[in-house]
C-alpha positions, 0 to 999 in steps of 0.5 A, a space after each residue: 791819930 786814927 780815932 776809929 778803926 774800920 776793921 772788926 775787932 775779934 773777941 774770943 771767949 777765951 780772951 773774955 774769960 781770961 784773967 789777963 783780960 780782966 787785968 787789962 780792963 782794970 788798967 785800961 785807959 781810953 784814947 782820944 776821939 779828936 784828931 787834927 784835920 787831915 788837910 792841916 799840916 804839921 809844924 816841923 821842929 827843925 823849921 821852928 828852931 831855924 826861925 827862932 835862930 833867924 829871929 835872934 840874929 835879926 834882933 841882934 843886928 837891929 840892936 847894933 844898927 840902933 847904936 850906930 845909926 840914930 835915925 832908921 832908914 826907910 828900908 829898915 822900916 819896911 823890913 821891920 814891917 815885913 817881919 811883923 807881918 810874917 810873925 802875925 802870919 806865923 801865929 795865925 798858921 799856928 792857930 789854924 794848925 791847932 784847930 781841933 776837928 771831930 769827924 770832919 767838923 770843927 770842935 767849936 760847933 755843937 754835935 747832936 748825937 744819939 744812941 737808939 737801942 731796940 728793947 728786943 734784948 739787953 745791952 752787950 759790949 758792941 752796943 755799949 761801945 756805940 753808945 760810948 763813941 756817941 757820948 764822947 763825940 757829943 761831949 767833945 764838941 762845944 755845946 753838944 748833946 747826947 740823947 737816948 731814943 728807944 726804937 721799939 717798932 718791932 713789937 713782936 720781939 720786945 723783951 718786957 724789961 729790956 728798956 729799963 735794963 738799958 737805962 740802968 746799964 748805961 748809968 752803971 757804965 757812967 754815961 749821961 744824956 740830956 734828952 730821952 724817954 726818962 728825961 723828956 726834952 724839946 723833941 719828945 716823945 723819944 720812944 718810937 711807938 709813941 710817934 706813929 702819927 708823925 710817921 704816918 703824916 710824913 709818909 702821906 707827904 711822900 705819897 702826895 709828892 709821888 715819892 712813895 706808893 701803896 703796895 697791896 700785894 699779899 705775902 703769897 703774891 710776893 712769894 710767888 713773884 720771888 720764885 718766878 724771878 729766881 727761876 728766870 735767873 733774875 733779881 728777886 727784888 720787888 719788881 714794882 707791881 703796884 707802882 703803876 696803880 693810879 693814885 685815885 684807885 690806891 686811895 679808894 682801896 685804902 679807904 675800903 680797908 684793904 691791907 697794904 704797905 707803903 713803899 718808896 719809889 727808889 728808882 727816882 733817886 738812882 744810886 746815892 753816894 756819900 762820904 762816910 766820916 770813917 770809911 770814906 766814899 761809898 756808893 752801891 752799884 745797883 739802885 735800891 729796890 722799892 723798900 717798905 716804909 710803913 708795914 701792914 700793922 701801921 708801924 714804920 720800918 727802921 729806915 723811915 723812923 730812923 730818918 724822920 726822927 734824926 731830922 726832927 731831933 736835929 741829929 748832926 752825926 749818925 754814929 753806928 755800927 758798920 752793918 748799917 753802912 749798906 743801908 745808908 743809900 736807902 736813908 739818903 734816898 729818903 732824905 732826898 725825897 723829903 727835901 732834907 739835908 742829911 747828917 754826917 754818917 760815921 760807921 764803926 768797925 764791929 766787935 765780933 766773936 771768935 768765929 767772926 760773927 757779930 756780937 749778939 744780944 742772945 750771947 750772955 757772955 758779952 752782956 753787961 750784966 756779966 761784967 757787973 756781976 764780976 765787979 769790973 770797974 765801969 770806967 775801966 771797961 769803957 776805957 778798954 772798949 775805947 781802945 779797941 781798934 784805936 791807935 795812940 797819938 804820940 805824947 798824948 796824956 793818959 785820960 782817966 775819966 770820960 771827960 778827959 777822953 772827950 777833951 783829949 
């Protein structure tokens, strides 16, 4: 089965409001996330039947030989030994064929997955679907963990009650997690605004090893540079103006309190390529610009905080919407700069509205509170979301609970 679609799934307002939609949600059941590994073969029923018939004939022949010959010949013994070896090999092959894989990894190995919402708004269908897949992937693995991390570095856009609503909505939907701001855990704190010193220390290490540098360009200077590049018909990406500032001068200017950001020297890392667990091989044609790691207010950007937290919290699989696929080379450059092994990346096809736009936190029609107020069954909604963009495995059992979905 193909567990996740790489194509966006369109949701029109008419579908969301129609009675048939609500009936389908109530009747819906989720499909499996687990599939057989692409490289494993399938058992041919005809071959299996032929093998059984051959085995019966051999057994019958052996019984007749036993009636006429009291002592088996050396040749018969060798044949019997060969048949035993073939049987053992067949059993081993069958065991390998039934081995379950989750996004390219054996289900016997633990998966640590996380859902990291930003409290700049309330949960909508798209974000719930992302949380669902992370939750199921972790549950499907042996000894896996699903954690919640709050990414609240965008202080200007925070909604006061959004974080509390996020937890309530996830609980209403039937999801559970083992670590998070509300539960604690071995890698606390799980709220990024409480981890600022961690980001500063890691940024300092990048400056010291030459992978990052301070940029003292003001917003007016940056705007003037961008206009000049545009008028010249060149790329408007940051041209690396402060990249050549000597380290000693940079340290002195920062010590005097001169405003600055910290940028990654992206040219050192070329154009990273990787194999996405859903989309396959991916590589950008052009190198990344020297993107910002630490903003002037001392808060990290999404890219830095995301990579540092995923590594320190031992996240094995990063499962998120496809809008972040284009940013993954930035994250791979950071993993290389730190000398860390990157996790497995899996980017989900998006749910979009009837005009093709991404679902928004500002669209009340897709917020979870809408479905809560309409008395939609949480499990039915989860099942419907899991079905979107998925296909059914032939002969699969119909799961009724999230645990059943994870196991099937």
